[in-house]
N, C-alpha and C positions, 0 to 999 in steps of 0.2 A: 277457197281461194282468198288471197290477201287483197288489201285495198288497191294494190297496183294492177290487179287483174281487170282488164276492160272487157265487158261483155260485148260491146259493139265491135271492138277489134277482133275478139274471138269469133264472133258471128261472121265477120268478113273473111277470116281464115277458113272457117267451115264452108263458106260458099265457094272457095277456091278448091278445097280438097274435102269433099263430103265423106266423112268416115262411114264405112259400112262393113258388114261381115265380108271377109275375103273369101271368094268362092272359086276363083280360077288362078292359075299360075301367073297370068298376065296382071291380074289385080294385085297379087302378092308382090311381083316385081315392082310395079308402080308404087305401091305403098312402101316397100323397102327403100326405094329411091328417095321418097319424101322424108322418111325417117332419117336416112343418112344425111340428107341436106340439113335437116333441122338439128340433128345431133351434133354435127360438126360446125354449126354456126355459133361462134363464140359470143356473138352479140344477140343471142336469142332473147326474145321478150317472154314475159310470163305467159302470154297467150300461146306463143309458139311452143313453149315447154309443155303446156297443158295438151296441146294437139299432139305433140310428139309422144307423150305418155299414153294417150288414147290409142294412137296408131300402133305403138309397141304392143299393147294388149291385143289388138286385132291380129298383128303378125304372130305373136306367141300362140294364140288360139289356132291359127291356120297351121303353124308348124307342129303343134301338138297333134293335130289330126292327120296331117299329110307327111310329116317327117318325124315320127315318134323316135325317141332315143331310149334305149334300154338303160336301166340303172347300171352304173359302173361300180365295181367293187373297189375298195381302196387298194387292194393288191393289184388289180388290173390297171388302175390309174398309175400306180407307182411303176409297174413294169413298162407301161407305155411311155412314161416320162424318161425312164432309163434308156429305152430303145431309141426314142426320138432325139435324145441329147447325146447319144453314143457314150453313155456313162456306164461304167461297170460297177457292180455291187461293191467291189473293193474300194472304189472311189468314195464311198459313203462312210468309210471307217471313221474319218475325222468328225463326221456329223453325228453318227449313231453311237459310236463307242469303240469297241474292240473288234478285231477280226472275227472272233468267235460269235459275237453278237450279230454281226452282219451275216455270217455263214449260217447261223441257226434261225434266222428270220424265216417265217413261213412263205414269204413272197419271193425269196431268193430263187432265181433260176440257175441251174448249173450251166457253166460255160462250155 
């Protein structure tokens, strides 16, 4: 931590929100609420930033255990983006190159 980090101020924050391993959905929701309030605070202090980082680690650990996400393939991600944005592969011609390049891509779904 840098010289602007105050241990006393951080200890005060910790006494208000004691970080611990998240074990229940209620604890998860509470921790998320604190993270959101800290993350969106534009005047966050160094101590609040440190607490936010710590809480994010706890949230990520909980999510990894209870909300695991499978690895997405690049093809799957691109197809999802195309579908979600209502974009057709032909719309990518200007970005990728020619019609034949877009048509020959392995990710291309036939319409």
